[in-house]
Backbone as CSV, one residue per row, in Angstrom:
resi,resn,N_x,N_y,N_z,CA_x,CA_y,CA_z,C_x,C_y,C_z
1,MET,-20.282,-27.527,3.144,-19.684,-26.442,2.341,-21.142,-25.379,2.218
2,LYS,-22.696,-26.290,2.443,-23.460,-25.453,2.364,-23.583,-24.249,3.042
3,MET,-22.990,-23.771,4.103,-23.156,-22.466,4.691,-22.654,-21.020,3.702
4,LEU,-21.400,-21.847,2.770,-20.641,-20.801,2.354,-21.723,-20.333,0.931
5,ARG,-22.388,-21.249,0.431,-23.157,-20.837,-0.387,-24.254,-20.263,-0.417
6,GLN,-24.544,-19.745,0.667,-26.146,-19.342,1.111,-25.696,-17.599,1.083
7,PRO,-26.691,-16.958,0.867,-26.284,-15.505,1.242,-26.588,-15.054,2.850
8,LYS,-25.930,-13.941,2.967,-25.865,-13.354,4.331,-27.485,-13.542,4.790
9,ASP,-28.366,-13.005,4.231,-29.658,-12.867,4.956,-30.397,-14.769,5.153
10,LYS,-30.062,-15.490,4.257,-30.500,-16.508,4.541,-29.861,-17.557,5.249
11,ARG,-28.593,-17.315,6.181,-27.875,-18.284,6.945,-28.457,-17.583,8.439
12,THR,-28.673,-18.819,8.916,-29.186,-18.786,10.499,-27.326,-18.321,11.403
13,LEU,-28.156,-17.738,12.733,-26.842,-17.641,13.309,-26.308,-18.181,13.898
14,LYS,-26.509,-19.334,14.131,-25.683,-20.541,14.317,-24.717,-20.741,12.920
15,ARG,-25.443,-20.748,12.213,-24.231,-20.927,10.691,-23.466,-19.702,10.395
16,ASN,-23.745,-18.620,11.235,-22.535,-17.258,11.073,-21.890,-17.398,11.950
17,TRP,-21.979,-17.870,13.196,-21.149,-18.444,14.177,-20.146,-19.198,13.891
18,MET,-20.590,-20.578,13.209,-19.511,-21.642,12.767,-18.673,-20.984,11.357
19,LEU,-19.558,-20.247,10.601,-18.429,-19.777,9.824,-17.428,-18.465,10.514
20,ALA,-17.804,-17.612,11.246,-16.752,-16.805,12.285,-15.667,-17.534,12.847
21,SER,-15.731,-18.534,13.466,-15.270,-19.743,14.516,-14.438,-19.866,13.296
22,SER,-15.104,-20.906,12.414,-13.742,-21.532,11.250,-12.882,-20.489,10.309
23,THR,-13.224,-19.093,10.440,-12.430,-18.806,9.729,-11.383,-18.176,10.595
24,ALA,-11.467,-17.431,12.034,-10.682,-17.273,13.115,-9.960,-18.360,13.259
25,PHE,-9.947,-19.747,13.300,-9.501,-20.687,13.196,-8.278,-20.875,12.440
26,VAL,-8.930,-20.903,11.239,-7.540,-21.149,9.917,-6.929,-19.984,10.179
27,ALA,-7.121,-18.640,10.397,-6.665,-17.694,10.553,-5.434,-17.844,11.586
28,GLY,-5.487,-18.428,12.191,-4.774,-19.033,13.900,-3.973,-20.141,13.482
29,VAL,-4.032,-21.044,12.359,-3.312,-21.932,12.268,-2.232,-21.329,11.303
30,THR,-2.850,-20.254,10.142,-1.906,-19.934,9.504,-0.758,-18.971,10.375
31,ASP,-1.177,-18.253,11.133,-0.204,-17.660,11.800,0.741,-18.466,12.842
32,VAL,0.620,-19.614,13.141,1.291,-20.288,13.766,2.142,-21.169,12.873
33,CYS,1.636,-21.576,11.737,2.594,-22.297,10.820,3.519,-21.219,10.216
34,GLY,3.257,-20.267,9.792,3.979,-19.071,9.759,5.454,-18.753,10.642
35,LEU,4.986,-18.774,11.837,5.751,-18.734,13.064,6.942,-19.655,13.083
36,LEU,6.414,-21.127,13.124,7.019,-22.077,13.122,8.315,-22.119,11.469
37,ALA,7.557,-22.110,10.631,8.306,-22.222,9.588,9.651,-21.332,9.074
38,LEU,9.022,-20.004,9.508,9.840,-18.612,9.116,10.451,-18.115,10.269
39,LEU,10.631,-18.647,11.332,10.633,-18.110,13.047,11.048,-16.758,12.686
40,ALA,9.509,-16.350,12.470,9.496,-14.789,12.147,7.978,-14.740,12.606
41,PHE,7.330,-13.465,13.493,6.031,-12.943,13.613,5.746,-12.651,11.843
42,THR,4.510,-13.996,11.600,3.556,-13.371,10.876,2.397,-13.161,11.034
43,SER,1.316,-12.737,10.325,0.216,-12.088,10.511,-0.864,-12.014,9.110
44,ASN,-2.223,-12.620,9.072,-2.976,-12.423,7.999,-3.851,-11.346,7.905
45,ILE,-3.056,-10.201,9.390,-4.211,-8.815,9.115,-2.583,-7.968,9.047
46,THR,-3.337,-6.655,9.244,-2.779,-5.307,8.829,-1.595,-5.308,9.838
47,TRP,-0.060,-4.883,9.681,0.992,-4.924,10.191,0.469,-4.071,11.628
48,HIS,-0.087,-2.834,11.537,-0.242,-1.928,12.713,-1.265,-2.559,14.033
49,VAL,-2.139,-3.325,13.303,-3.088,-4.250,14.186,-1.989,-5.225,14.690
50,ALA,-1.213,-6.201,14.029,-0.533,-7.087,14.725,0.302,-6.509,15.766
51,ASN,1.024,-5.245,15.384,1.885,-4.655,16.212,1.121,-4.387,17.522
52,LEU,0.037,-3.626,17.445,-0.521,-3.653,19.008,-1.141,-4.811,19.704
53,ALA,-1.231,-5.761,18.787,-1.690,-6.674,19.752,-0.674,-7.657,20.273
54,LYS,0.825,-7.423,19.691,2.141,-8.027,20.821,2.484,-7.140,21.520
55,THR,2.067,-6.394,21.391,2.605,-5.200,22.763,1.662,-5.301,24.061
């Protein structure tokens, strides 16, 4: 978890990509778990963007 403690100007490009991809993965897992648990479309982004992505 060292990459979370470094300021953005101290992180390498590889660390930035790792941070972005892990954040996206957690967001996706959250969406899937919400769908399976609630049987409804849930999203961690704004409603407008989620509806746009659905269509």
